[in-house]
C-alpha positions in Angstrom: -88.0 63.6 141.1 -84.1 62.8 142.2 -82.0 65.1 143.2 -79.1 66.3 141.1 -76.5 68.6 140.1 -76.2 68.2 137.0 -75.8 71.0 134.7 -77.9 69.8 133.0 -80.5 70.2 135.8 -79.3 73.9 136.2 -80.6 75.1 132.8 -83.9 73.2 133.4 -84.7 73.5 136.2 -86.9 76.6 136.0 -88.3 74.6 132.7 -89.4 71.0 134.4 -90.8 73.7 137.5 -93.3 74.7 135.4 -94.6 72.1 132.9 -94.8 70.4 136.9 -97.8 72.9 137.6 -99.0 72.7 134.0 -99.7 68.7 134.7 -101.2 69.2 137.5 -103.7 72.1 136.6 -104.8 69.7 134.2 -105.7 66.9 136.5 -107.8 68.7 138.4 -111.0 68.0 138.5 -112.6 71.6 136.8 -110.1 71.3 133.8 -110.4 67.3 132.9 -113.7 67.7 131.6 -113.6 71.2 129.4 -113.9 70.3 126.0 -111.5 72.0 123.4 -111.5 75.6 122.7 -113.7 75.6 126.5 -111.5 78.1 129.2 -112.7 78.4 132.7 -111.8 82.6 132.5 
């Protein structure tokens, strides 16, 4: 991801980091095979 110092990046950087964590979690093999409503917890 390109580094930037805009005000938009300041406001959304934390949300973007959390989004990337969710994307990474959802792409894990243990999650990809789950059906709707199934949980790992």
